[in-house]
Structures are given as structure tokens and as C-alpha cells.
N, C-alpha and C positions, 0 to 999 in steps of 0.2 A: 551373728546379727549385729552385734557392736560395731564389728569392721565394715559391715555392708551399710549400716545407717551412716557411719562417718564418711566412708566413700561417696555415698549418694548425696550427701550434705556438700561435700566438696565439688561434685561435678555439678550439682544444681547451682552452686555459688558461681563456679567459673562461667557455665554456659549462660546463666541469666546476666552476667557482667557482659559477657560477648555479645548477647543479644541487644544489651542496652546501648553498647558502643558501636554495633553495627547499624542500629537505627532503622529506618523504613528501607534503606538500598543495601542489604548485606552483600559483601563481595563474594567472589567464587568461592574461597576458602571456607568462608562462614556459611554460606548455603550448603556446602559439602556437609559441614559439621551438623548443622540444623537436620539436614536430611537424613544423615547418619544417627542422630539421636532418635527420631521417630521409629526407623527401621530396626534398631536395636531393641526398642521396648517391644516391637511387634515380634521379633525373632525370641527374646528371652520369654515373653508370655506364652508362646507356642511351644518352646522347649519344655518349660515349666508344666504346662497343660498335659503334654504327652508323657512326661515322666510320671506325674501324678496319676495319670489314667491308667497308665500301665500296671502301677503298684496298686491302685484301687481295684482293678479287675480281679487281680488275685487274691488280694486281701478280703474282698466281700465273700468270694467262695470259701476261702479257707477259714474265717471266722465265723461265717454263717453255719457251715458243717460243724464246726467245733462247738459252737453255742448249742446247736441242736442235739448234739452227742451229750454234752454236759447236762443239758436240761433233762434229757431221756434218763441218763443214769441216774442222776440225782433223785428223780421222781421214783425211779425203780426202788433206789436204795432206801428212799424215806418209806414207801410203801412197804417194802420187805421189814423195815424196822418196826413199823406198826403192827405188823403180822406177827411178830415174834412170839413163841410160845412159852420160852423159858428165858432165864437170865443169860445163860450161855449163848444162845441165839440172839438175844437183845445186844450183847456186847459185842459179839462178831458184826453183827449188821450194823452196829453203831459206827464200827472202824471203817466199814465198807461205805457208809455215808460220808464221813469225815473225809476219805480218800477222793470220793466223787466231788465233794465241796471243795476241796484242795485243788482238783483239776480244773474246776470252774474259776477259781480265783487265779490260777495260772494263765488260763486263758484270757481273762481280763487283763492281767498285766501283760500279757504278750500282745494284745489289741493296742494297748497304751504305747508300747514299743514302737509296734508297727505304724501307728499314727504320727509319732515323732519322727520316724524314717520318713513318711508321706511328706511332712513339713520340709524336712531337709531335701528331699528331691525336688520339691516345688520352688525352694529358694535358691537353690545351687546355680541355675543359670543366671537369675538376677545378680546374685553375689559375684559371680565370675565378670558379669558385664560392668557392674558398678566399680568394682576394685580395679578392673583393667582401664576403665576410663579415668579413674582417678590416677593412676599411675601415668598414663598416656598425656592426660591434660596438665599434671603437674611440671612436665618437662617443657611446656610452651610458656 
């Protein structure tokens, strides 16, 4: 994130100075750079959206099913615990409930990890363009 932010600031500074210097009548080289600037944003946004959509599709199905299973097994374990007839059943069923709650916590943790991956997938094309532009424009 830091590298991308630094690269973006460098590219913006370079291009802003170039636009100011070009004035109302940019030459062919400047027009190509300004056109490239717009097209790169469209391309990066498209790649980002496609990467995130692909991940979200599987993520929704996977975590929806896991959350439903966690809810059902947790509810069943809780109801079973409440219906215990003796101490031995109670202790055994309490352990079952603890395992169900642990699986639910693992699902929440996995969802957090998957969301972080989603953000990385979305930022990757933007990062790639910003850092490549910073390197390219530094040479000019």
C-alpha cells in the first residue's frame, strides 16, 4: 500500500507538471501520455473488478454454506446441551457445543482472511500500473 501510494504521488506530480508545461496545445508526445493515462485507469479498474468479482462469487457460496452449517450445528449442540439428563451427558454435550463454537470462530477468521485476499486482488492491477508508471516516468 505504501509503495503504491508513493508511486501514485510521483506519477501524479510528473503528469501534473507535464500538463501545466504543455498548456492548452500539448504536442503529440504529451497527447499520447495523457491518452495513456486515461486508458490505464480504465484497464486497471476493469482488471480489478474482474479479479474481485471472481473471488467474491466463490467467497459468497463458500462462506454462506459454512455459516449456515455452523449455525445449524451450534443450535443443535445448544439444544442437545439443554436436554441433558445427567452430568455425564451435560459434559459431553458441552464439549460438542464448544467444538461447534470453535468451528464458527474459524469460519469468521477464514472470512477475514478471504476479505483481505479480496482487497489484495482488487489493488494488484492498480499497484502494478502505478509502480510501472513511476519507474517509466522517472527515466524521462
